[in-house]
N, C-alpha and C positions, 0 to 999 in steps of 0.2 A: 453401450454397456458391455461387460466382459463376461465370458462364459468359459468354464472348463468342462470338457467332456472326457470322461474316463470310460473306456470300453474294455470288455473282457470276453473275447471269443478267439480261439486259436486259428480259425479259418478266415483268411482275408475276404473270401467270397461269401461269408455267412450273411444271413439276414440281419443279424446284430450289427455287423460292420457296415452293411449297406445303409441301414437306418442311421447309424452314426454319421456317415458321409452326407446323407440327406439333411440331417439336423444341422451339421456344420455349414453346409452350403446355404441353407435358408438363413441362418443367423448372420453369416457374412454378407449375404445379399441384402439383408436389412440393415447393414452398417455396424453390426456388433463385432467386437474383437473376440476371437475364439482360440483357445489352446486345446490340444488333444493329448491325452495320455493313453496310448494303446498298450495295455499291460503285457500282452503276449508278444507283440512286436518288439517291445523294449526289453523283454526277458526279465520282468520284474521278479525279484526275490520274494517269495511268499512267506516263508517261515520266519517268525521272529525268534532270534536266538542270541547268543553271546556276541556274535559279530556285529550286532546292532548297537552295542554299548562299549566302545573302545576303551573307556576309562575304567570299566569294571575290573577290579583286581582278579587275577586268575583264581585265587583261593576263595573268593566270595561266592555265596550262593546267588543264583540268578533269580531275583524277585523282580519280575518284569515292571510293575508299577514304580517301584523305588528306583530301579535302574533307568527307566524311561524318564522319570523326573530329574534325576541327576544329569543325564545326558542333555535334556532340554535346557536346564538351567545353566549348564556350562558351555552350551553351544557345541556339543560333541556328537550330536546325532549324525548318522552317515549322510553323505552328500545326496544320495537318491531320495532319502526321506525329506531332507530340508528343501530340496527342489520342489517336491510335491506340496509341502506345506506352504511354500511361497506362492505356488499356483492357487491354492485355496484362498489365501489372503488376497491375492490379486483379483480373483473372480467375483463378480456379483451373483453368479448363478453356477451351480454344479449340476451336471447331468451324469448319472451312472447308467450305462447301457450294457446289458448282460442277458444271457439266457438263464431261465429258471432251471437249475439243476438240483435235483433232490430237495425241492421246496425251498431253495435259498439261492444265494449268489455263488458263482464259481469260487473255488478255493483261492485263486490268484487275486480276485477282488477282495475277498475277506482278508487276505494277507496284506493288501494295500491299506485297508482300514486298520488292521492290527499295528502296522508299523508307522503309518503316517499320523494316526491319531494319538500322538504321544501325550503322556501325563504332563499337564501344564499347558498343552496346546489345545486339545479337544476335551480333556476331562481333568478332574482335579483342579478346577478353576473356581475361584470365588470363595467367599467366607462361608463357614458352617457355624450356625448359631441357632438360637431358639426361634428365630423368625425367617431364616434362610437356610437352605441346604445346598450351598454352592450355586454357581451360575450354570444352569443346565435346563434342559427341557424348555426351550423357548428363549433362553439366554445363553451367554457364553461367547467364545472367541468368534464364532461364525454367525452370530446374530445380525440381522439386517440383510442377510443374503437369502437366495432362493435355491431350492434343490428339487430335482425331479428324477424319477426312474423311468427308463425305457427298457421294457422287459419282453422277451420272447419266450413263449411256452409252447410245448409240443401238443398239449391236450386241448380238447374242445373248451369253448367258453363255458358251456354248461357244467363241465367237470369242476370248474372253479366258482360256480355260482353259490347262492346262499345254502342250497341243499346238495351241492355237488360232492362227489366222493373225495376229491382232493382237498376240500375245505375252501371257504370263501377267499378269493384272491386278496381282499383287503386285510384279512387276518394273516395270511401267509406273508404278506409284505410288511405287516406292522412292525416286526423287530427291526427291519431295515429303515422304514420311513420314520418311525417314532424313536427307535433306539439309536440308529446310526446317524440319522440326519437331524431330527428335531432335538435330540439330546445336546449337541454342541451349538444349537441356536438357529439352524436353518428354518425358514418358512418352507414347508414341504408341499409341493403341488401334487394334485392327483396324478397317479402314474399313467403312462402310456403302455398298455399291455396288448401284445399281439398273440393270438391263439392259433393253434394248428400251424405253427411256424414251419415245421419240417415238411409239410405237404402243400405249402402255398405256391400257387401258380405265379408265372411272371407278371400277369396282369394284376393278380392279387398283391404281389410285392410292390408294384408301382402305385396301386391305390393306397396301400398302407403307408408308403413313403410320403405320399401327398397328405395323408391325414396327420402324419407327424410334422410335416412342414407347417400345417395350420397351427398345431400346438406350439411350434417354435415361434410363430408370429405373435403368439399371445403369452410367451414365456414370462414377460415382465408385467402382465396385467391380469393373469388368471388368479382367482382367489385360492389361497392355500387351504389345505386340509385343516379344519379347526381343532387342532389338538389343544388340550388344556395346558396352560403354562404352569410350571411347578410352583413358582413363587407368586402366583396370581391370586391366592386365597382359596383355591379349591381343595388343596391338600393339607392335611394336618402335618405339622413338623414337630418331632423328627420321624414319626412313623411313616410318613409319605403315603398314607392312605387317603383316598377320596373322602371328603366330608360326608358323614352318613345322611345328611339332609339333601344331598345332591343325587339325583337319579337313583333312588334306593331300589328301583326295579331292575337296574342294570348291573352286571358284573362283567369282568373280562375286558377285552380291548375296546368295545364300544363305549364303555363308561368313561373313557379318556378323551372323548370328543365332547366339545362344549355345545353341541346341538343334540340334546337328549331326545327330543321329539322333533318330527319334521316341522321346520319353520320356527323353531324356538331356540333360544339360547339361555343357558342358565348359569353362566360364569358370573360370580359375584362382582 
């Protein structure tokens, strides 16, 4: 199988990059093909701007979705973007490795998403009708592939627990896992999260790397997070609201999992 690992940490000696190397080593040892995009090492351009759309007339306003669509359809996206898109199409699995900065991914990784996820490639895909609202949330260009986050956090695990001051880690990662990964079709695996990363001992780092290696050995067999598919019947179209008869006791992120109660599934 083929895996793309995208990492985002400026220090080559960081725990993030050490974990990336451990993941790559394990995958290759198991016979998988691996490609790596190290965003800082490659000097990735983060900001999306007019330079991303060479055919956009100088006098035209920059409306990013429209410009992105035109560039994708005409094959005029910049070479760095098309190179990364080709990697995504090549890979059976995507791993994003990054430190949790201000409750999200580093800006350079967000910029990779902004630029690589072009209109017509990762969004704006499929028909919009009375029964479908595009190919997204479980469908789309990247459907049939797997994705997983490897995240390092400075805080304690309890800080990110159900009653932790920082908020539950599953909620903090929901916009990335559900919005960035599930949206274009990926089956999203449970994340690998490391806490107290800045104070980890050498022995702790070694044990963490070994735990990640175990996750890599199960990369293509682990059950994904059971997000509800948009066009699977759980959502009203075009309002895109969850049907009122499904988990009426739940709102927010948890309502978009199709295991409303432990051990039960309610997807129609």
